[in-house]
C-alpha positions in Angstrom: 33.8 -68.8 256.4 35.2 -72.1 257.6 38.7 -73.0 256.4 39.3 -76.3 254.6 41.5 -77.4 257.5 38.6 -77.0 260.0 36.3 -78.8 257.6 38.6 -81.8 257.4 39.0 -81.8 261.2 35.2 -81.9 261.5 34.9 -84.8 259.1 37.6 -86.7 260.9 36.0 -86.0 264.3 32.6 -87.2 262.9 34.2 -90.4 261.5 36.1 -91.0 264.7 32.9 -90.7 266.8 31.1 -92.9 264.3 33.8 -95.5 264.5 33.6 -95.5 268.3 29.8 -96.0 268.2 30.1 -98.7 265.6 32.7 -100.4 267.8 30.5 -100.2 270.8 27.5 -101.6 268.9 29.7 -104.5 267.8 30.9 -105.1 271.3 27.4 -104.9 272.7 26.1 -107.3 270.0 28.9 -109.8 270.7 28.2 -109.5 274.4 24.4 -110.1 273.9 25.1 -113.0 271.7 27.5 -114.6 274.3 25.0 -113.8 277.1 22.1 -115.4 275.2 24.2 -118.4 274.4 25.4 -118.8 278.1 21.8 -118.4 279.3 20.7 -121.0 276.8 23.4 -123.4 277.9 22.6 -122.7 281.6 18.9 -123.5 281.0 19.8 -126.7 279.2 22.1 -127.7 282.1 19.3 -127.0 284.6 16.9 -129.1 282.5 19.5 -131.9 282.3 20.1 -131.8 286.1 16.3 -131.8 286.7 15.8 -134.7 284.4 18.6 -136.7 286.0 17.1 -135.9 289.4 13.7 -137.2 288.3 15.2 -140.4 286.9 17.0 -141.0 290.2 13.7 -140.3 291.9 12.0 -142.9 289.7 14.6 -145.5 290.4 14.2 -145.1 294.1 10.4 -145.3 293.6 10.7 -148.6 291.9 13.0 -149.9 294.7 10.5 -148.6 297.3 7.6 -150.4 295.7 9.6 -153.6 295.4 10.3 -153.4 299.2 6.6 -152.8 300.0 5.6 -155.6 297.7 8.1 -158.1 299.1 7.4 -157.2 302.7 3.7 -157.8 302.2 4.4 -161.0 300.4 6.7 -162.4 303.1 4.6 -161.2 306.0 1.0 -161.8 304.9 0.8 -165.5 305.9 2.2 -164.8 309.3 -0.1 -161.8 309.8 -3.1 -163.8 308.7 -2.3 -166.3 311.4 -2.0 -163.6 314.0 -5.1 -161.8 312.8 -7.4 -164.3 311.1 -10.3 -161.8 311.1 -8.3 -159.7 308.6 -7.3 -162.6 306.4 -9.4 -161.5 303.4 -7.8 -158.1 303.5 -4.3 -159.4 303.5 -5.1 -161.8 300.6 -6.2 -158.9 298.5 -3.6 -156.4 299.6 -0.7 -158.2 298.0 -2.2 -158.1 294.5 -3.3 -154.5 295.1 0.0 -153.2 296.5 2.3 -155.3 294.4 4.8 -154.1 291.9 2.0 -153.7 289.3 0.9 -150.7 291.3 3.7 -148.8 289.5 1.5 -148.8 286.4 -0.6 -146.1 288.1 2.2 -143.7 287.3 2.2 -144.2 283.5 0.7 -141.6 281.1 -2.6 -143.5 281.2 -2.4 -144.5 284.9 -4.6 -143.5 287.9 -2.1 -141.0 289.2 -0.2 -140.2 286.0 3.4 -139.1 286.5 3.0 -137.5 283.0 0.5 -134.9 284.3 2.3 -134.6 287.6 5.9 -134.2 286.5 5.6 -134.1 282.6 7.3 -137.4 282.0 5.6 -140.3 280.1 6.6 -143.6 281.7 6.6 -147.3 281.0 7.6 -149.8 283.6 8.8 -153.3 282.7 10.9 -156.3 283.6 12.7 -158.6 281.2 15.9 -159.5 279.4 16.4 -156.9 276.7 20.0 -156.3 275.4 21.5 -152.8 275.4 21.0 -152.5 271.7 17.3 -153.4 272.1 16.9 -150.7 274.9 18.5 -148.1 272.6 16.1 -149.1 269.9 13.1 -148.8 272.3 14.1 -145.3 273.4 15.0 -144.1 269.9 12.6 -141.2 268.8 11.0 -142.2 265.6 8.4 -139.9 264.1 6.6 -138.2 267.0 8.2 -140.1 269.9 9.7 -143.4 271.0 7.7 -146.6 270.6 6.5 -146.7 274.2 5.0 -143.2 274.1 1.2 -143.4 274.3 1.6 -147.0 273.3 2.2 -150.5 274.7 4.3 -151.6 271.7 7.4 -152.5 273.8 5.4 -155.3 275.4 5.1 -156.9 272.0 8.8 -157.8 272.3 9.2 -161.4 273.5 11.7 -160.4 276.3 10.0 -157.3 277.8 7.1 -157.8 280.2 4.4 -155.5 281.6 4.2 -155.4 285.4 0.7 -156.9 285.0 1.9 -159.9 283.1 1.0 -163.2 284.7 2.3 -166.8 284.1 0.8 -170.1 285.2 3.0 -171.9 287.7 1.4 -175.3 288.4 -2.3 -174.3 288.8 -1.6 -170.8 290.2 -1.5 -167.6 288.2 1.6 -165.6 289.3 2.8 -162.1 288.6 5.7 -162.7 286.2 7.8 -159.6 287.2 7.5 -160.6 290.9 9.4 -163.7 289.9 12.4 -161.6 288.9 12.8 -160.9 292.6 14.5 -163.0 295.2 14.0 -162.0 298.8 16.1 -163.3 301.7 15.6 -163.7 305.4 18.2 -161.0 305.8 15.5 -158.5 304.7 16.8 -157.7 301.3 15.6 -158.3 297.7 17.9 -159.1 294.7 17.0 -158.8 291.0 17.5 -162.2 289.6 16.4 -164.6 286.8 13.1 -166.5 287.4 13.3 -170.3 287.0 13.8 -171.3 283.3 10.8 -173.7 283.5 8.2 -170.9 283.6 9.2 -169.7 280.2 8.3 -172.9 278.4 5.0 -172.4 276.5 2.9 -169.9 278.3 5.0 -166.7 278.5 6.1 -166.5 274.9 9.8 -166.0 275.6 11.7 -167.3 272.5 15.2 -167.1 274.0 14.9 -170.0 276.4 17.8 -171.7 274.6 20.2 -168.8 275.6 18.6 -168.4 279.0 21.9 -168.6 280.9 23.3 -165.7 278.8 20.4 -163.4 279.4 20.6 -160.7 282.1 17.4 -159.8 284.1 16.5 -156.1 284.4 13.8 -153.9 285.9 13.4 -150.8 283.8 11.6 -147.6 283.3 11.2 -145.9 279.9 11.1 -142.1 280.3 10.0 -139.6 277.7 10.3 -135.9 278.3 7.9 -134.7 275.7 8.6 -131.0 276.3 12.3 -131.4 275.5 11.7 -134.4 273.2 14.2 -136.5 275.0 13.8 -140.3 275.6 15.9 -142.4 278.1 15.8 -145.6 280.1 16.4 -146.1 283.8 17.8 -149.6 284.5 18.0 -151.7 287.6 20.2 -154.6 286.5 20.5 -158.2 287.6 22.2 -158.8 291.0 21.1 -155.4 292.4 20.4 -155.9 296.1 17.7 -153.7 297.6 18.0 -153.5 301.4 14.7 -153.3 303.2 13.6 -150.7 305.7 10.5 -151.0 307.9 8.6 -148.0 306.6 5.4 -149.9 306.6 6.0 -151.3 310.1 5.3 -154.9 308.9 8.4 -156.3 310.4 7.6 -154.9 313.8 4.1 -156.3 313.6 5.4 -159.8 312.6 7.8 -159.8 315.6 
């Protein structure tokens, strides 16, 4: 028959082992919670880095298309003189390969960046203030106002890349007039002449024209993460040309 002393020792031993197991379970639980939290944060950081990388990629894409567009614009007359048999091709190529070509990357475009990289895009030029940009990218309901919509172009100071304006008797791409190219083979984001905004383009802020700042921009919506942002190329940004197309060499 077991003595009361041995019984008490057995109970204490059981409680001691139980306490150790309970302690280990708590430690493991805390460790797993910390591990899951760190994994979650690491995943968010990775997503943030990837999104930042894509936005930089998009900014470079816009600059690249601007370079192509301005090279073709500056060289087409000279090339037409050198190769008159190809004149019709060069007349059509500027409109086909102009900055409006970026619209092919929107969620409804021909190449659709949304299906390629999971970002819904809207490209624009104009004079929106920072507060207006914040309002445009704010998520209201199922998404920002530009997602699956062209509502941002209903604003009087935000223009689609396809927008045209009549200058004299000629229809001109409005956003191309936000670009000023120099003989030093660079392009600067600038304000178009004030005169083009009288009447036909619908800009109501002509009276504060000198205070407005021109911008090229991209609205970016990551629908998987439900995150909306804007990539801005501000006024006075200089874009240095390269000769990727070989147009400068041909012209020489």
